[in-house]
Structure formats: structure tokens, C-alpha cells
VEXMARFI-374144 format. One record per atom (N, C-alpha, C): residue number from 1; residue in one letter; x, y, z. Coordinates in Angstrom, 2 decimals, decimal comma, always signed. Atoms other than C-alpha are relative to their C-alpha. Layout:
<firos>
(NUM; A; (X; Y; Z))
...
</firos>
This chain:
<firos>
(1; M; (+0,20; -1,04; -1,04))
(1; M; (+33,73; -73,98; -48,75))
(1; M; (+0,78; +1,27; -0,72))
(2; S; (-0,92; -1,03; +0,41))
(2; S; (+35,07; -70,39; -49,43))
(2; S; (+1,12; +0,22; +1,07))
(3; T; (-1,19; -0,50; -0,92))
(3; T; (+38,01; -68,65; -48,09))
(3; T; (+0,00; +1,56; +0,34))
(4; S; (+0,10; -1,55; -0,09))
(4; S; (+37,96; -65,47; -46,07))
(4; S; (+1,23; +0,63; -0,22))
(5; A; (-1,14; -0,99; -0,07))
(5; A; (+40,39; -62,55; -45,82))
(5; A; (+1,31; -0,58; +0,65))
(6; R; (-1,41; +0,29; -0,87))
(6; R; (+42,62; -63,92; -43,41))
(6; R; (+0,34; -1,46; -0,26))
(7; G; (-0,31; +0,92; +0,67))
(7; G; (+42,61; -67,22; -45,34))
(7; G; (-1,03; -1,54; +1,00))
(8; K; (+0,67; +1,20; -0,60))
(8; K; (+40,06; -69,40; -42,81))
(8; K; (-1,07; -0,38; -0,83))
(9; R; (+1,35; +0,51; +0,83))
(9; R; (+37,45; -71,42; -44,42))
(9; R; (-1,27; +0,15; +0,47))
(10; K; (+1,14; -0,11; -0,76))
(10; K; (+33,90; -70,51; -43,72))
(10; K; (-0,80; -1,08; -0,61))
(11; P; (+0,85; +1,02; +0,27))
(11; P; (+31,18; -73,15; -43,74))
(11; P; (-0,89; +0,48; -1,44))
(12; H; (+0,80; -0,19; +1,25))
(12; H; (+29,28; -73,40; -47,21))
(12; H; (-1,49; -0,15; +0,70))
(13; R; (+1,51; +0,06; -0,34))
(13; R; (+25,65; -72,59; -46,89))
(13; R; (-0,74; +0,14; -1,46))
(14; P; (+0,38; -0,37; +1,26))
(14; P; (+23,42; -73,70; -49,60))
(14; P; (-0,74; +1,27; -0,09))
(15; A; (+0,60; -1,28; +0,42))
(15; A; (+21,99; -70,97; -51,43))
(15; A; (-1,57; -0,04; +0,40))
(16; A; (+1,54; +0,42; -0,04))
(16; A; (+18,21; -72,32; -51,42))
(16; A; (-0,21; +0,05; +1,70))
(17; A; (+0,18; -0,39; -1,30))
(17; A; (+18,65; -72,14; -47,45))
(17; A; (-0,09; +1,26; +0,53))
(18; A; (-0,45; -1,45; -0,52))
(18; A; (+19,99; -68,58; -47,00))
(18; A; (-1,34; +0,82; -0,96))
(19; A; (+1,15; -0,61; +0,79))
(19; A; (+17,18; -67,44; -49,82))
(19; A; (-1,43; -0,40; +1,01))
(20; S; (+1,39; +0,39; -0,48))
(20; S; (+14,25; -69,40; -47,66))
(20; S; (+0,17; +1,08; +1,33))
(21; R; (+0,08; -0,28; -1,15))
(21; R; (+15,52; -67,68; -44,42))
(21; R; (-0,32; +1,84; -0,33))
(22; R; (+0,65; -1,61; +0,56))
(22; R; (+15,16; -64,00; -46,43))
(22; R; (-1,35; -0,04; -0,18))
(23; S; (+1,20; -0,19; +0,45))
(23; S; (+11,98; -64,70; -47,96))
(23; S; (-0,83; -0,78; +0,84))
(24; A; (+1,12; +0,69; -0,79))
(24; A; (+10,15; -66,82; -44,85))
(24; A; (-0,88; +1,30; +0,42))
(25; P; (+1,38; -1,19; -0,32))
(25; P; (+6,59; -65,21; -44,42))
(25; P; (+0,06; +0,29; +1,24))
(26; H; (+0,23; -0,55; -1,42))
(26; H; (+6,17; -63,14; -41,44))
(26; H; (-1,29; -0,32; +0,25))
(27; S; (+1,24; +0,09; -0,39))
(27; S; (+3,04; -64,30; -39,74))
(27; S; (-0,71; +1,07; +0,63))
(28; A; (+0,92; -1,13; -0,42))
(28; A; (+0,36; -61,68; -39,04))
(28; A; (-0,06; +0,12; +1,49))
(29; P; (+0,50; -0,01; -1,68))
(29; P; (+0,18; -60,37; -35,34))
(29; P; (-1,41; -0,35; +0,23))
(30; A; (+1,49; +0,38; -0,57))
(30; A; (-2,58; -61,79; -33,42))
(30; A; (-1,22; +0,91; +0,19))
(31; P; (+1,05; -1,08; -0,22))
(31; P; (-5,67; -59,37; -33,48))
(31; P; (-0,05; +0,41; +1,58))
(32; P; (-0,02; -0,32; -1,44))
(32; P; (-5,74; -57,44; -29,98))
(32; P; (-1,61; -0,59; +0,59))
(33; A; (+1,07; +0,72; -0,66))
(33; A; (-8,23; -59,21; -27,45))
(33; A; (-0,76; +1,33; +0,11))
(34; P; (+1,06; -1,17; -0,52))
(34; P; (-11,41; -57,02; -26,72))
(34; P; (+0,45; +0,40; +1,17))
(35; P; (-0,35; -0,60; -1,50))
(35; P; (-10,99; -54,60; -23,77))
(35; P; (-1,06; -1,01; +0,84))
(36; L; (+0,86; +0,58; -1,26))
(36; L; (-12,24; -56,28; -20,31))
(36; L; (-0,96; +0,99; +0,41))
(37; T; (+1,07; -0,84; -0,83))
(37; T; (-14,90; -54,85; -18,53))
(37; T; (+0,53; +0,33; +1,48))
(38; A; (-0,81; +0,02; -1,31))
(38; A; (-13,87; -53,70; -15,02))
(38; A; (-0,34; -1,09; +0,63))
(39; E; (+0,60; +1,23; -0,74))
(39; E; (-16,16; -56,38; -13,39))
(39; E; (+0,83; -1,36; -0,45))
(40; E; (-0,86; +1,29; +0,37))
(40; E; (-14,09; -59,03; -15,52))
(40; E; (+1,14; +0,09; +0,30))
(41; S; (-1,44; -0,25; -0,17))
(41; S; (-10,94; -57,53; -14,92))
(41; S; (+0,13; -0,18; +1,70))
(42; V; (-0,05; +0,36; -1,40))
(42; V; (-11,60; -57,72; -11,07))
(42; V; (-0,23; -1,55; +0,45))
(43; R; (+0,37; +1,27; -0,28))
(43; R; (-12,98; -61,30; -11,14))
(43; R; (+1,06; -0,68; -0,50))
(44; Q; (-1,08; +0,71; +0,67))
(44; Q; (-10,00; -62,57; -13,43))
(44; Q; (+1,15; +0,24; +1,40))
(45; A; (-0,99; +0,03; -0,79))
(45; A; (-7,58; -60,88; -10,73))
(45; A; (-0,34; -0,97; +1,60))
(46; A; (+0,24; +0,65; -1,27))
(46; A; (-9,58; -62,27; -7,53))
(46; A; (-0,01; -1,66; -0,26))
(47; D; (-0,43; +1,41; +0,35))
(47; D; (-9,28; -65,72; -9,32))
(47; D; (+1,07; -0,46; -0,07))
(48; A; (-1,35; +0,08; -0,24))
(48; A; (-5,65; -65,23; -9,62))
(48; A; (+0,36; -0,24; +1,29))
(49; I; (-0,34; +0,11; -1,53))
(49; I; (-5,22; -64,58; -6,01))
(49; I; (-0,42; -0,85; +0,61))
(50; I; (+0,21; +1,13; -0,78))
(50; I; (-7,21; -67,21; -4,73))
(50; I; (+0,69; -1,27; -0,69))
(51; R; (-0,50; +1,27; +0,47))
(51; R; (-5,46; -69,75; -6,87))
(51; R; (+1,65; +0,04; +0,51))
(52; A; (-1,07; -0,12; -0,44))
(52; A; (-2,14; -68,30; -5,38))
(52; A; (+0,07; +0,11; +1,51))
(53; L; (+0,03; -0,37; -1,32))
(53; L; (-3,52; -67,84; -1,80))
(53; L; (+0,77; -1,07; +1,01))
(54; P; (-0,99; +0,93; -0,57))
(54; P; (-1,86; -71,11; -0,35))
(54; P; (+1,41; +0,57; -0,03))
(55; Q; (-1,37; -0,55; +0,25))
(55; Q; (+1,64; -69,78; -1,81))
(55; Q; (+0,12; +1,16; +1,07))
(56; I; (+0,10; -1,12; -0,34))
(56; I; (+0,90; -66,60; -0,45))
(56; I; (+0,02; -0,16; +1,70))
(57; V; (+0,12; +0,02; -1,37))
(57; V; (-0,25; -67,41; +3,12))
(57; V; (+1,43; -0,99; +0,64))
(58; N; (-1,15; +0,50; -0,46))
(58; N; (+2,82; -69,67; +3,52))
(58; N; (+1,27; +0,81; +0,14))
(59; A; (-1,14; -0,84; -0,15))
(59; A; (+5,07; -67,28; +2,78))
(59; A; (+0,19; +1,23; +0,95))
(60; V; (+0,10; -1,04; -0,82))
(60; V; (+3,67; -64,84; +4,89))
(60; V; (+0,42; -0,54; +1,66))
(61; I; (-0,27; +0,59; -1,35))
(61; I; (+3,79; -67,57; +7,88))
(61; I; (+1,54; -0,08; +0,24))
(62; T; (-1,42; -0,17; +0,01))
(62; T; (+7,47; -67,82; +7,07))
(62; T; (+0,60; +1,21; +0,59))
(63; Q; (-0,59; -1,34; -0,49))
(63; Q; (+8,00; -64,21; +7,63))
(63; Q; (-0,31; +0,25; +1,32))
(64; A; (+0,40; -0,37; -1,25))
(64; A; (+6,07; -64,00; +10,53))
(64; A; (+0,59; -0,96; +1,19))
(65; S; (-0,80; +0,90; -0,74))
(65; S; (+7,99; -67,10; +12,08))
(65; S; (+1,24; +0,59; +0,26))
(66; K; (-1,41; -0,64; -0,26))
(66; K; (+11,02; -65,05; +11,59))
(66; K; (+0,04; +1,27; +0,91))
(67; G; (+0,47; -1,06; -1,10))
(67; G; (+9,42; -62,41; +14,01))
(67; G; (-0,46; +1,41; -0,70))
(68; S; (+0,69; -1,26; +0,66))
(68; S; (+7,95; -60,04; +11,55))
(68; S; (-1,46; +0,32; +0,74))
(69; Y; (+1,31; -0,24; -0,54))
(69; Y; (+5,25; -58,39; +13,40))
(69; Y; (-1,17; +0,16; -0,87))
(70; M; (+0,85; -0,01; +0,75))
(70; M; (+3,64; -57,19; +10,51))
(70; M; (-0,87; -1,21; -0,75))
(71; H; (+0,45; +1,23; +0,21))
(71; H; (+3,33; -60,43; +8,96))
(71; H; (-1,18; -0,73; +0,81))
(72; A; (+0,70; +0,96; -0,84))
(72; A; (+1,96; -61,93; +12,02))
(72; A; (-1,39; +0,74; +0,37))
(73; R; (+1,37; -0,89; -0,32))
(73; R; (-0,57; -58,98; +12,55))
(73; R; (-0,87; -0,59; -1,20))
(74; F; (+1,25; +0,35; +1,39))
(74; F; (-2,02; -59,72; +8,84))
(74; F; (-0,41; -1,35; +0,22))
(75; L; (+0,36; +1,54; -0,29))
(75; L; (-2,07; -63,46; +9,52))
(75; L; (-1,17; -0,03; +0,95))
(76; C; (+0,88; +0,32; -1,32))
(76; C; (-4,03; -63,01; +12,99))
(76; C; (-1,34; +0,77; -0,98))
(77; E; (+1,23; -0,73; +0,66))
(77; E; (-6,40; -60,22; +10,99))
(77; E; (-0,48; -0,95; -1,05))
(78; F; (+0,18; +0,93; +1,03))
(78; F; (-6,51; -62,59; +8,13))
(78; F; (-1,08; -1,10; +0,44))
(79; A; (+0,50; +1,49; -0,33))
(79; A; (-7,81; -65,62; +10,16))
(79; A; (-1,17; +0,54; +0,94))
(80; G; (+1,03; -0,41; -1,21))
(80; G; (-10,36; -63,35; +12,41))
(80; G; (+0,42; -0,08; +1,18))
(81; L; (-0,47; +0,01; -1,55))
(81; L; (-8,08; -63,25; +15,48))
(81; L; (+0,32; +1,36; +0,36))
(82; S; (-0,39; -1,45; -0,44))
(82; S; (-8,43; -59,74; +16,81))
(82; S; (-0,05; -0,08; +1,28))
(83; A; (-0,04; -0,15; -1,28))
(83; A; (-7,99; -58,48; +20,10))
(83; A; (-0,98; -0,20; +1,01))
(84; A; (+1,23; +0,53; -0,65))
(84; A; (-11,57; -59,12; +20,91))
(84; A; (+0,03; -1,30; +0,15))
(85; A; (+0,11; +1,58; +0,07))
(85; A; (-11,15; -62,74; +20,05))
(85; A; (+0,71; -0,36; +1,02))
(86; L; (-1,26; +0,51; -1,07))
(86; L; (-8,01; -63,13; +22,52))
(86; L; (-0,49; +0,55; +1,19))
(87; S; (+0,09; -0,46; -1,71))
(87; S; (-9,91; -61,51; +25,61))
(87; S; (-0,83; -1,24; +0,32))
(88; N; (+0,31; +1,01; -0,78))
(88; N; (-11,22; -63,67; +28,21))
(88; N; (-1,68; -0,44; -0,77))
(89; D; (+1,53; +0,53; +0,46))
(89; D; (-14,88; -63,89; +26,60))
(89; D; (-0,05; +0,37; -1,68))
(90; G; (-0,25; -0,17; +1,71))
(90; G; (-14,97; -64,34; +22,52))
(90; G; (-0,97; +0,86; -0,38))
(91; G; (+1,04; -0,82; +0,40))
(91; G; (-18,33; -62,43; +22,73))
(91; G; (-1,05; -1,02; -0,17))
(92; D; (+1,52; +0,55; +0,58))
(92; D; (-20,58; -65,05; +22,19))
(92; D; (+0,09; -1,01; +1,53))
(93; G; (+0,23; +0,90; -1,20))
(93; G; (-20,27; -66,74; +25,92))
(93; G; (+0,95; -1,11; -0,03))
(94; Q; (-1,08; +0,80; +0,23))
(94; Q; (-17,35; -69,05; +24,87))
(94; Q; (+1,22; +0,60; +0,73))
(95; P; (-1,62; -0,69; -0,45))
(95; P; (-13,64; -68,72; +26,53))
(95; P; (+0,39; +0,26; -1,44))
(96; S; (-0,93; -0,13; +1,20))
(96; S; (-11,39; -67,38; +23,89))
(96; S; (+1,15; -0,65; -0,29))
(97; L; (-0,92; +0,75; +0,48))
(97; L; (-8,74; -69,12; +22,11))
(97; L; (+1,21; -0,09; +1,13))
(98; A; (-0,86; +0,10; -0,77))
(98; A; (-6,36; -67,57; +24,27))
(98; A; (+0,16; -0,39; +1,42))
(99; C; (+0,24; +0,33; -1,55))
(99; C; (-7,98; -68,28; +27,74))
(99; C; (+0,01; -1,72; -0,27))
(100; L; (-0,23; +1,34; +0,05))
(100; L; (-8,11; -72,09; +26,40))
(100; L; (+1,26; -0,42; -0,24))
(101; L; (-1,20; +0,40; -0,13))
(101; L; (-4,67; -72,06; +25,46))
(101; L; (+0,89; +0,19; +1,40))
(102; L; (-0,33; -0,27; -1,09))
(102; L; (-3,56; -70,71; +28,63))
(102; L; (-0,37; -1,20; +1,27))
(103; E; (+0,82; +1,16; -1,13))
(103; E; (-6,00; -73,16; +30,76))
(103; E; (+0,95; -1,63; -0,73))
(104; R; (-0,26; +0,97; +0,59))
(104; R; (-4,48; -75,98; +28,31))
(104; R; (+1,55; -0,27; +0,72))
(105; L; (-1,27; -0,11; -0,51))
(105; L; (-1,16; -74,94; +29,47))
(105; L; (+0,56; +0,04; +1,13))
(106; E; (+0,01; -0,49; -1,76))
(106; E; (-1,79; -74,45; +33,02))
(106; E; (+0,66; +0,98; +0,57))
(107; L; (-0,95; -1,53; -0,34))
(107; L; (-0,54; -71,05; +33,10))
(107; L; (-1,30; +0,97; +0,42))
(108; E; (+0,87; -1,15; -0,27))
(108; E; (-2,68; -68,30; +34,65))
(108; E; (-0,10; +1,03; -0,74))
(109; P; (+0,22; -1,13; +0,95))
(109; P; (-4,07; -65,48; +32,53))
(109; P; (+0,80; +1,28; +0,97))
(110; P; (-0,67; -1,18; -0,51))
(110; P; (-2,16; -62,25; +33,59))
(110; P; (-1,32; +0,73; +0,83))
(111; A; (+0,72; -0,52; -1,17))
(111; A; (-4,16; -60,10; +36,34))
(111; A; (-0,50; +1,25; -0,77))
(112; P; (+0,56; -1,08; +0,46))
(112; P; (-6,19; -57,15; +34,86))
(112; P; (+0,70; +1,25; +0,24))
(113; T; (-0,71; -1,00; -0,63))
(113; T; (-4,41; -53,98; +35,28))
(113; T; (-0,90; +1,29; +0,08))
(114; A; (+0,83; -1,08; -0,32))
(114; A; (-5,76; -50,63; +36,64))
(114; A; (-0,03; +0,74; -1,25))
(115; P; (-0,03; -1,09; +1,00))
(115; P; (-6,92; -48,10; +34,09))
(115; P; (+0,95; +1,08; +0,32))
(116; V; (-0,87; -0,82; -0,12))
(116; V; (-4,51; -45,24; +33,52))
(116; V; (-1,11; +1,37; +0,12))
(117; A; (+0,71; -0,95; -0,43))
(117; A; (-5,72; -42,05; +35,08))
(117; A; (-0,70; +0,43; -1,48))
(118; G; (+0,39; -0,59; +1,19))
(118; G; (-7,90; -40,17; +32,06))
(118; G; (-0,62; -1,20; -0,97))
(119; E; (+0,27; +0,90; +0,92))
(119; E; (-8,75; -43,54; +30,53))
(119; E; (-1,11; -0,48; +0,38))
(120; A; (+1,39; +0,16; -0,42))
(120; A; (-12,27; -44,85; +30,65))
(120; A; (-0,12; -1,66; +0,16))
</firos>
């Protein structure tokens, strides 16, 4: 071991190891990938979103459960639950989900309100 200026000993490094670190061959950078077409870029993005969708939906549900209107609204729209779907008639002659839930809970639907003057 050699001695430094302050008298402390430095660990001895073999000369061969130090030389090999200095002269280690550098690997050449990988050639750039060919550019993707717009269609391929969109397809890869859609695939990534679809793979992450369960985690995304669970995170949005968590926020909606905490009272976030925007998250709840997104979930309803995402699931196809619109105001029309929540009306008394779902549009296909079947009762809406809201009416089924009210019926199951043995609650009365709210009485229709009179239109405000100027509304059709």
C-alpha cells in the first residue's frame, strides 16, 4: 500500500485492473429504430391503454367514491350510462336502471316537475 500526503494508507490497486478500466472497449450505440408510421404509433398507444385500463378504471372509481363529480361523470359516460339511460324508459321499451333500482329499494320516483316558462 502507498501512503498519502496525510499519512493514511491507500488501498493498493493492481496496475492491470486500472489499465483494463481505462482501455475497456466501448460498445457502439444501438442503431436507431426505424420511425413508426402514424397508424402503428396509434395502435401501440391503444394497446398500452387497453392493457392499463383495469388499473385506470379502478383509480377513477376510487376518486369517484371520494366524491369527485368529474370522475363519476366520466365513469357513467364510459359505461354508457347517460341521462337518457337513467330516464323512466331506457329507449327500448324497458325500464331504466334508475327505475329498476328505485323499484327494488321500494322507493317512489320523484314526481315530474312542471317545465319552466320558456322551456319546451
